[in-house]
C-alpha positions in Angstrom: -65.3 -39.5 -40.6 -61.7 -39.6 -39.4 -60.6 -36.5 -37.5 -57.0 -35.7 -36.6 -55.9 -32.5 -34.7 -52.4 -31.2 -34.9 -50.7 -28.0 -33.7 -49.2 -25.4 -36.1 -45.9 -23.7 -35.5 -47.5 -20.7 -33.7 -49.7 -22.9 -31.4 -52.9 -22.7 -33.5 -55.0 -25.9 -33.9 -55.5 -27.5 -37.3 -57.8 -30.4 -37.9 -57.7 -32.8 -40.8 -61.0 -34.4 -41.7 -61.2 -37.4 -44.0 -58.8 -40.2 -45.2 -56.0 -38.1 -46.6 -53.2 -37.9 -45.8 -52.8 -41.4 -44.3 -50.9 -40.2 -41.3 -51.5 -36.5 -40.9 -49.7 -36.2 -37.6 -46.4 -37.0 -39.3 -46.4 -33.7 -41.1 -44.9 -30.9 -39.0 -45.3 -27.3 -39.7 -41.9 -26.2 -41.1 -42.5 -22.5 -40.8 -40.9 -20.2 -38.2 -43.8 -18.4 -36.7 -44.3 -16.4 -33.6 -47.1 -17.5 -31.3 -50.4 -15.7 -32.1 -51.2 -12.9 -29.7 -54.0 -11.2 -31.6 -56.4 -9.4 -29.3 -59.8 -8.1 -30.5 -62.3 -5.9 -28.8 -66.1 -5.7 -28.7 -67.4 -2.2 -28.6 -71.1 -1.6 -27.9 -73.2 0.9 -30.0 -75.9 2.1 -27.6 -78.0 3.5 -30.4 -78.3 0.3 -32.4 -77.7 -1.9 -29.4 -75.2 -3.9 -31.4 -71.7 -5.1 -30.6 -69.0 -4.2 -33.1 -65.8 -6.3 -33.5 -62.7 -4.2 -33.6 -59.8 -6.3 -34.8 -57.0 -3.9 -36.1 -54.5 -6.7 -36.5 -56.5 -8.0 -39.4 -55.1 -5.1 -41.5 -52.0 -7.4 -41.9 -53.9 -10.4 -43.2 -52.8 -12.1 -46.4 -54.3 -10.2 -49.4 -54.7 -11.8 -52.8 -51.4 -13.7 -53.1 -50.2 -15.2 -56.3 -51.5 -18.7 -57.0 -48.2 -20.3 -56.2 -48.1 -18.5 -52.9 -51.6 -19.6 -51.7 -51.6 -20.3 -48.0 -54.5 -22.7 -48.3 -52.9 -25.2 -50.7 -51.1 -28.3 -49.4 -47.5 -27.8 -48.5 -44.7 -28.8 -50.9 -40.9 -29.0 -50.5 -40.6 -25.5 -51.8 -43.7 -23.9 -50.3 -44.8 -24.3 -46.7 -48.4 -23.2 -46.2 -51.0 -23.3 -43.4 -51.6 -27.0 -44.2 -48.4 -28.9 -43.5 -49.5 -32.1 -45.3 -49.0 -32.7 -49.1 -52.7 -33.5 -49.5 -56.1 -33.3 -47.7 -59.8 -33.8 -48.0 -61.2 -31.1 -45.7 -59.2 -29.0 -43.3 -60.2 -26.6 -40.5 -57.8 -24.4 -38.6 -57.8 -21.4 -36.3 -57.5 -18.2 -38.4 -54.1 -16.6 -38.2 -55.7 -13.2 -38.3 -58.9 -13.8 -36.2 -61.7 -11.4 -35.7 -62.5 -13.3 -32.5 -59.9 -14.5 -30.0 -59.8 -16.6 -26.8 -61.3 -14.8 -23.8 -60.5 -15.0 -20.1 -61.2 -18.3 -18.4 -64.8 -18.6 -17.3 -65.9 -15.9 -19.7 -69.7 -16.0 -20.0 -71.9 -15.3 -23.1 -73.1 -11.7 -23.5 -76.8 -11.4 -22.9 -77.7 -9.3 -25.9 -81.1 -8.3 -24.4 -79.4 -6.6 -21.5 -77.4 -3.7 -22.9 -74.6 -2.2 -20.8 -75.2 1.2 -19.1 -71.7 2.4 -20.1 -71.8 4.5 -23.3 -68.3 3.3 -24.1 -68.7 -0.3 -23.1 -65.7 -2.5 -24.2 -65.3 -6.2 -23.8 -62.9 -8.8 -25.1 -63.9 -10.2 -28.4 -63.9 -13.7 -26.9 -64.7 -16.5 -29.2 -63.1 -18.5 -32.0 -62.5 -17.8 -35.7 -61.7 -20.7 -38.0 -61.0 -21.3 -41.7 -62.5 -24.3 -43.5 -60.9 -25.4 -46.7 -63.4 -27.3 -48.8 -60.9 -28.9 -51.2 -57.1 -29.0 -51.9 -57.8 -28.0 -55.5 -56.8 -24.3 -55.7 -58.8 -23.5 -58.9 -61.9 -25.3 -57.8 -65.0 -23.9 -56.1 -67.7 -25.3 -53.9 -69.9 -25.8 -57.0 -67.1 -28.1 -58.5 -67.3 -30.5 -55.5 -68.8 -33.9 -56.0 -71.9 -34.8 -53.9 -69.6 -37.0 -51.7 -67.2 -34.0 -51.1 -70.1 -31.7 -50.3 -71.5 -34.2 -47.9 -68.1 -34.3 -46.2 -68.1 -30.5 -45.8 -71.6 -30.7 -44.4 -70.5 -33.2 -41.8 -67.6 -31.0 -40.9 -69.9 -28.0 -40.5 -72.1 -30.0 -38.2 -69.1 -31.2 -36.2 -67.6 -27.8 -35.8 -71.1 -26.4 -34.7 -71.4 -29.1 -32.1 -67.8 -28.6 -30.7 -67.8 -24.8 -30.7 -71.2 -24.5 -29.2 -69.9 -26.4 -26.2 -67.1 -23.9 -25.5 -67.6 -21.6 -22.5 -68.8 -18.1 -23.5 -70.1 -19.1 -27.0 -73.6 -17.9 -27.8 -73.9 -18.6 -31.5 -71.9 -20.4 -34.2 -72.0 -19.0 -37.7 -70.7 -20.6 -41.0 -70.2 -18.5 -44.1 -68.4 -18.4 -47.4 -67.4 -15.3 -49.4 -66.6 -16.2 -53.1 -65.2 -13.8 -55.6 -63.0 -10.8 -55.7 -66.0 -8.6 -56.3 -67.5 -9.7 -53.0 -64.3 -8.9 -51.1 -62.7 -12.4 -50.9 -58.9 -12.0 -50.4 -58.1 -15.6 -51.1 -59.3 -17.5 -54.2 -58.8 -21.0 -52.8 -62.2 -22.6 -52.1 -62.8 -22.0 -48.4 -65.2 -20.6 -45.9 -65.1 -19.3 -42.3 -66.6 -20.3 -39.0 -67.2 -17.9 -36.2 -68.1 -18.7 -32.6 -69.6 -15.5 -31.2 -69.9 -14.5 -27.5 -73.3 -12.8 -28.3 -76.3 -13.6 -30.5 -75.7 -11.8 -33.8 -78.1 -8.8 -34.6 -79.8 -10.5 -37.6 -80.5 -13.6 -35.5 -81.7 -11.5 -32.6 -84.2 -9.8 -34.8 -85.4 -13.1 -36.2 -85.8 -14.6 -32.7 -87.8 -11.6 -31.6 -90.0 -11.8 -34.7 -90.6 -15.5 -34.1 -91.5 -14.9 -30.5 -94.0 -12.2 -31.4 -95.6 -14.4 -34.1 -96.0 -17.2 -31.6 -97.7 -14.8 -29.2 -100.1 -13.5 -31.9 -100.9 -16.6 -33.8 -99.8 -19.6 -31.7 -97.8 -20.9 -34.6 -94.1 -21.0 -35.6 -93.1 -18.1 -38.0 -90.5 -20.1 -39.9 -92.8 -23.0 -40.6 -95.6 -20.6 -41.7 -93.1 -18.9 -44.1 -92.1 -22.2 -45.7 -95.7 -23.3 -46.0 -96.7 -20.0 -47.6 -93.9 -20.0 -50.1 -94.8 -23.6 -51.0 -98.4 -22.6 -51.6 -97.6 -19.4 -53.5 -95.2 -21.4 -55.7 -94.1 -18.3 -57.8 -90.8 -17.9 -56.0 -89.9 -21.6 -55.7 -86.6 -22.4 -57.4 -86.3 -26.1 -56.5 -88.2 -28.5 -54.2 -87.2 -31.9 -52.8 -88.5 -34.4 -50.3 -86.5 -32.8 -47.5 -85.6 -29.3 -48.7 -87.2 -26.3 -50.3 -85.3 -23.5 -52.2 -87.0 -20.2 -52.9 -86.5 -16.5 -53.4 -87.9 -14.7 -50.4 -91.0 -12.5 -50.8 -89.1 -9.5 -49.7 -85.5 -10.4 -50.8 -82.9 -7.7 -50.2 -80.6 -8.7 -53.1 -81.4 -8.9 -56.8 -80.7 -12.7 -56.7 -81.2 -14.2 -53.3 -82.2 -17.8 -52.4 -83.1 -19.4 -49.1 -82.8 -23.2 -48.6 -84.9 -24.6 -45.7 -85.2 -28.2 -44.5 -88.9 -29.1 -44.5 -88.4 -30.6 -41.0 -87.6 -27.6 -38.8 -84.4 -28.1 -36.7 -82.4 -25.4 -34.8 -79.0 -26.2 -36.2 -76.8 -28.5 -38.4 -76.2 -31.2 -35.7 -79.9 -31.6 -35.4 -80.4 -32.2 -39.1 -81.8 -35.7 -39.8 -79.4 -37.9 -41.8 -82.1 -38.5 -44.4 -81.9 -34.8 -45.4 -78.1 -34.7 -46.0 -77.8 -36.2 -49.4 -80.6 -34.2 -50.9 -79.1 -31.0 -49.4 -75.9 -31.6 -51.3 -77.7 -32.2 -54.6 -79.9 -29.1 -54.2 -77.1 -26.8 -53.0 -74.7 -27.8 -55.8 -77.5 -27.3 -58.3 -78.3 -23.9 -56.8 -74.7 -22.8 -57.0 -74.6 -23.9 -60.6 -77.7 -21.9 -61.4 -76.2 -18.7 -60.0 -73.1 -19.2 -62.2 -75.1 -19.9 -65.4 -77.3 -16.9 -64.7 -74.4 -14.6 -65.5 -72.3 -16.8 -67.7 -69.4 -16.6 -65.2 -68.6 -17.7 -61.6 -71.0 -15.5 -59.6 -69.5 -13.6 -56.7 -71.7 -14.6 -53.7 -72.1 -14.9 -50.0 -73.5 -18.1 -48.5 -74.3 -18.4 -44.8 -76.0 -20.8 -42.5 -78.5 -19.2 -40.1 -78.4 -21.3 -36.9 -80.1 -21.0 -33.6 -78.4 -19.5 -30.5 -76.7 -22.4 -28.7 -78.4 -21.9 -25.4 -82.0 -22.4 -24.2 -83.9 -19.3 -23.4 -82.5 -17.3 -26.4 -85.2 -18.4 -28.9 -83.5 -21.7 -29.8 -86.8 -23.7 -29.6 -88.5 -21.4 -32.2 -85.6 -21.0 -34.6 -85.3 -22.8 -38.0 -82.0 -23.7 -39.5 -81.7 -22.3 -43.1 -79.1 -21.4 -45.6 -79.0 -17.9 -47.3 -77.3 -17.5 -50.7 -77.0 -14.2 -52.6 -74.9 -12.5 -55.2 -74.1 -8.9 -55.7 -74.5 -9.3 -59.4 -77.8 -7.7 -60.7 -77.1 -8.4 -64.4 -74.2 -9.7 -66.5 -71.4 -7.2 -66.1 -73.3 -5.2 -63.5 -72.8 -5.2 -59.8 -75.3 -4.2 -57.1 -73.7 -1.6 -54.9 -75.2 -0.6 -51.6 -76.5 3.0 -51.9 -76.7 5.5 -49.1 -80.2 4.5 -48.0 -79.0 0.9 -47.7 -75.6 1.4 -46.1 -76.5 4.2 -43.9 -80.2 3.5 -43.1 -80.5 -0.2 -43.6 -83.4 0.1 -46.0 -82.8 -2.1 -49.0 -84.0 -1.5 -52.5 -83.8 -4.4 -54.9 -83.5 -4.1 -58.7 -85.1 -7.3 -59.7 -88.7 -8.5 -58.8 -88.3 -11.6 -56.6 -90.8 -13.5 -58.8 -88.7 -12.7 -61.9 -85.5 -13.7 -60.1 -87.0 -17.1 -59.2 -88.2 -17.6 -62.8 -84.8 -16.9 -64.2 -83.1 -19.2 -61.7 -85.6 -22.0 -62.6 -84.8 -21.5 -66.3 -81.0 -21.9 -66.0 -81.1 -25.5 -64.7 -78.4 -27.7 -66.0 
């Protein structure tokens, strides 16, 4: 796929992926913007042993603009947006209001397993935050993409993972999408985000520790055993292909939650065999459509790729790439809100039996 990098008016990088426009470098950012000087902090919580990103400048980020003021649409003569060109296939650019910002030269990844002794530890939130626009069509969504367009996005995800993982100080690359006002999305244009973290995220750290413990106790890989067990149980399977398996987890935290695993375990998207690409696009588009049909409306959801830490010695060899998709809808017209035990204590309570959720998702196929 063709890849062309340009510089926006404030110095941020933007990358065009695909065949459109024909000469992307010819389109200059017409806006008058000050150079980005956002600085974020990491503050360590010694009780949870987790790093918290403090990015106060994000209070000023664009919030639910009118459709004709969307910053992710292509530029026109009367409207200059984040994308200077009049058309595009897929675009990635540095977030104007980033949670993570460039750190000092030579900055090293944070070793999560070695907590600082300082009770008020603060570090630069070194890393990179990017926005990925899946389509130029403002009123579309990922579910509206063709299989070819979805494959292009998958290619870009893999390319960004590979490139960001090579940056000094990056420990993990995370891809995610928030869709829907109910989920908290502030822009309705079809887009996602990419974060390159200087530490291994807490959820991943827990999975890495669980996989290591399972290996010690059984001599087997935990992720492979979960996929095999779900395949054998069958009750929570939503869809199965030659290369992928989609199922509702046995202990799902959300009323409707699906995990999509490649049958061949790989650590991240760049390692995904080419034979699995086309089938992923078909299954994922089908899965998104099922979520929408389940409620008779576009389902507000979060979709995220779980990828291995980028460096050896952090559990990379045991990890399994997988995609997690969940909605906060628990029934038509009813949202699932996190109660006190969930928000404060981290103990989830789901309203729908996972086997029932899987059965309903199987029933609403196109």
